C-alpha positions, 0 to 999 in steps of 0.5 A: 498430709492435709485432708481438706474438709468442707463442712458446708458441702459434707456436713458431719453426720451423727450415724452412731445412734442410728447404727445402735438402734439398727443393731438393737432392732436387728437383735430384737427381730432375730430373737423374735425369729428364733421364738417363731421357729421354736413355736413352729417346731413345737406346733409340728410336734403337737400336730404329729401327735394329733395325727397319730391319735386321729389315725389310731381312732380312725382305725378303731372306727374302721374296725368297729364298722367291720364288726358292725357289718359282720353282725348286720350280716348275721342278723339279716340272715333269713333264719334271724329275720323273724327274731329281728323283727320281733325284737324291733317291735318289742323295743318300740312297744317298750319305748312307747309304753315308757311314756307316763300318761298320768305325768302328761296329764299332771304337767298339762294341768299345771300349764293349760288355762282353765278355759282351754279344753284338750280334745286329743293327745297323741304322743310320739317319739322322734329319732332322738328319743324325745317325746312330742305331743300332738294335741287338739285343743278347743276354746271359746276364743283364740286368746286362751289358746295364745295364753296356753302357748305362752305358758307352754313356752315358759314351762321348763317341761315343754319346748317349741310349742306351735299351733299348726292349724285352726278351725273356726266355730260352726253350728255343730261345734261352738269352739275354736279348734287348734292343732298344737304340737309341743316337745315334752321333756319327759325322760324315757 
């Protein structure tokens, strides 16, 4: 039997290289798929462990909240209210007395220029137990106060100095006055 082959209408194609490349790419994709499946299973196992840890910790937080509520209920009883008020007062007093005036003056002496006068200082303690100094300073011009603010910014003991308000000199008071607020790094 004779098979007629007309190469001009049906040319010979070289499909072997394309087929080999397709098989290689298919194997590579199958390997990548198996790696991704393993990573997904590993991630699922880690996620289950994290979820169990979160559940355990949330149970501990809930238990601590219940205990805190019980203790608050005991403290808020009328017979304990006076002791609670006194305790809060004494704690606030001890915290306020923990501020060292001599250290405040020593640290300010190192940073405040000679031609700036500190008129008043009012330390206060915020909710994060940081000391904030509210000061009234006076100078013959506003440039020494700007210099003081720059020195306070550069000092490691003070942070975020701000001049809130200022007053012009008058006949009775020949100095410029500025209200300055600065966070002070004294540990309580």
